[in-house]
C-alpha positions as CSV (number, residue, x, y, z in Angstrom):
1,M,-9.7,-8.0,-43.4
2,K,-12.4,-6.8,-41.1
3,P,-12.3,-3.4,-39.4
4,L,-11.4,-3.3,-35.7
5,D,-14.8,-1.7,-34.7
6,D,-16.7,-4.8,-35.8
7,P,-16.4,-6.7,-32.5
8,L,-17.4,-3.6,-30.6
9,E,-20.5,-3.1,-32.8
10,R,-21.5,-6.8,-32.4
11,L,-21.1,-6.6,-28.6
12,L,-23.2,-3.4,-28.4
13,R,-25.9,-4.9,-30.7
14,S,-26.1,-8.1,-28.6
15,A,-26.2,-6.1,-25.3
16,A,-29.2,-4.1,-26.7
17,Q,-31.1,-7.2,-27.6
18,A,-30.5,-9.0,-24.2
19,P,-33.5,-9.0,-21.8
20,S,-33.2,-6.7,-18.8
21,P,-33.2,-8.5,-15.4
22,S,-36.3,-8.0,-13.3
23,V,-35.7,-6.5,-9.9
24,G,-38.1,-7.3,-7.2
25,E,-39.0,-5.0,-4.3
26,L,-37.3,-5.2,-0.9
27,P,-39.1,-6.7,2.0
28,F,-40.8,-4.2,4.3
29,A,-38.6,-5.0,7.2
30,T,-35.4,-4.4,5.2
31,E,-36.7,-1.1,3.9
32,A,-37.9,0.0,7.4
33,R,-34.5,-0.8,8.9
34,G,-32.6,1.0,6.2
35,L,-34.8,4.1,6.5
36,A,-34.5,4.1,10.3
37,C,-30.7,3.9,10.2
38,W,-30.5,6.7,7.6
39,R,-32.8,9.0,9.6
40,S,-31.0,8.4,12.9
41,G,-27.6,9.1,11.4
42,L,-28.8,12.2,9.6
43,E,-30.2,13.8,12.8
44,E,-27.2,13.0,15.0
45,E,-24.4,13.9,12.7
46,Q,-25.7,17.0,10.8
47,G,-28.5,18.5,12.8
48,F,-26.8,18.9,16.1
49,A,-23.4,19.7,14.7
50,V,-24.7,22.6,12.6
51,L,-26.9,23.9,15.4
52,A,-23.9,23.7,17.9
53,L,-21.7,25.5,15.4
54,F,-24.3,28.2,14.9
55,R,-24.7,28.7,18.7
56,R,-21.0,29.0,19.2
57,G,-20.7,31.5,16.4
58,L,-23.6,33.5,17.8
59,V,-22.0,33.6,21.3
60,L,-18.7,34.7,19.8
61,A,-20.3,37.4,17.8
62,G,-22.2,38.7,20.8
63,A,-19.0,38.7,23.0
64,L,-17.1,40.6,20.3
65,A,-19.9,43.2,20.0
66,A,-20.0,43.7,23.8
67,L,-16.2,44.0,24.0
68,T,-16.2,46.5,21.1
69,V,-18.9,48.7,22.8
70,A,-17.1,48.5,26.2
71,V,-13.7,49.6,24.6
72,S,-15.4,52.4,22.7
73,L,-17.1,53.8,25.7
74,W,-13.9,53.6,27.8
75,E,-12.0,55.4,25.1
76,M,-14.6,58.1,24.7
77,R,-14.8,58.7,28.5
78,H,-11.0,59.0,28.9
79,N,-10.3,60.9,25.6
80,A,-13.3,63.3,25.4
81,A,-11.0,66.3,25.0
82,D,-9.1,64.7,22.2
83,V,-12.2,64.4,20.1
84,W,-12.6,68.1,20.0
85,A,-8.9,68.7,19.6
86,V,-8.9,66.6,16.4
87,S,-11.8,68.4,14.9
88,D,-10.3,71.8,15.8
89,A,-7.0,70.9,14.2
90,V,-8.8,69.9,11.0
91,I,-10.7,73.2,10.9
92,N,-7.5,75.1,11.5
93,V,-5.6,73.3,8.8
94,A,-8.4,73.8,6.3
95,S,-8.6,77.5,7.1
96,I,-4.9,78.0,6.7
97,Q,-4.9,76.7,3.2
């Protein structure tokens, strides 16, 4: 009785001895059309989408920074006395202990 791996070995041996098919080059027109389609799709889909996303993020970050500065200045102007009151309270508590 022959082992079960014998057909597999025979198949692999014959596949290794088979000649490889020759592949010719594509015509210039086909290659040029393929490259043109690839380049046009790459610029439209990825380039502008990433740039638009970056611009939106930059605008949002700038708006948040401006809002933070405005709120901070407003709070400092209306609560200037509270800033000194907090520091005085901390010093008083530290001196008591």
